[in-house]
Structure formats: C-alpha cells, structure tokens
N, C-alpha and C positions, 0 to 999 in steps of 0.2 A: 503493499500499500505506500503509495507516494504521496507527499502533500507537497505542494509549489510552496516555497520560500516567505514568497511576498504573501499567499493567504496566508500565513501562517502568523505575520509580523502584524497584520492589518487585522485579523480577527477580532480583535478586543476596540480597534477604532471604527469600525462603522457597520451597521445593520445589512444585512441582506435586503434590501431595496423590491424584489418581488417578493418576499413574505410579508412585507410591510403595506402592500397593496392590495386592495381587492379589487372585482372586475370594474366596476365605477372609478377606481384611479384615486379613491380616499385612501389615505393612511387608516391603518388598524393600528391603534394604541395596543402596546405589548407590554405587560406587567414587568416592573424592572427585576422582580423576583423568579418570574421566570426566564428571563433572558440571563440572569445571572445562573441560575440554575444549569441553562443549556449551556454556557461557558464554561463552567466548572465540570460539567459533563465531559468536554470535550477536551479539556487538561487531564482529567481522571482518563479519558481513554488514550491519549499520549501517554500518559504514564503507563497503562497496563501492556499496550503495544511493545512499548521499550523493554519491559518486563521478561515479555513472551519472547521476544526476540534475543535477548542476552540469555534465558534459559536455552533457547534451541541449539543457540551459538554453542553454548557451556556443554552442551548435551550431545555436540558434534552432527545434529541434524541438519546444520547448514553451515556453509563455511566464508559465507559473505559478510566480513566482518567490518565492512564501509556501510550495510546497511544498517548493521546493528549499532555504528556508532551515530551515523545519521539520525537515526531515532532516539538516540539517547540524548543527543543536542537537542533534538527538537522537543524533548519532553524537559528538559533541565531549562530550556527558553522560556516554555509554555509557565513552570513553575515559577521561574524567575520573575516573569511579567505577573502573575497572579500574585505573588509577593508584595509586588511593587506598589499594585492597585490597592492591595489591601493597608497597605505601610500608609498609601495617601488618604485612604478612605478614613482610617484613625485621626491621623493627623488635621482631616478638617473636621471631623466629629470633636476633638479635643479643641481646637480653636473657636468652635461655634461655642461650646461650654466654656470658653473663658469670656466670651462678649458680656459687657453688662447693659443691661436693659434699663 
C-alpha cells in the first residue's frame, strides 16, 4: 500500500471537498469530533501498517527493507504531527484560561 507523500503532509491541513458538498453544492457541516476521530484513525492505521510490515520483515516473509523503512517513517511523521497539534491545542487552551474577563 503506497501513500503519496504530499497527501500525508496535507491530510491534516485540508478537508476533502468532495465529501463536504452535497449534490446541490451546499457545504455539509462535519462535526469536529468526527473529523478528529477520522484523522486519529488514519494515524492509527499508519502505525498498525508499520508494525505489520516490521513483523513481516523480522519473520523473513519479505525482504524489502525500503518499504518497511518508508512505512515506519510515515507512521513516525504522522505521530509527530499529531503530537504537535495536541501540544498546540493544549497551549491554546491554557492561554484562553489565563484570559481575564
């Protein structure tokens, strides 16, 4: 399974506009919680794919180390991006809590 590197870099930055529109071209509102669950699921799938490929390589079922390393790096980048977004959300929350009304 190959994932385009550009797609991986932008998967958290944009919505798929085709999924966001109905037949009458009006945008469909997608709850943030659903969007977040979907993206976290994608990160989880990348991690599981990496683990499966690593186990397959360790068991001698495959000898293509390049694909194993690429899958591991994709999973690492996705987890790092998720962690960075989490840290930014926590920082924003803390900043809002410091505001005096």
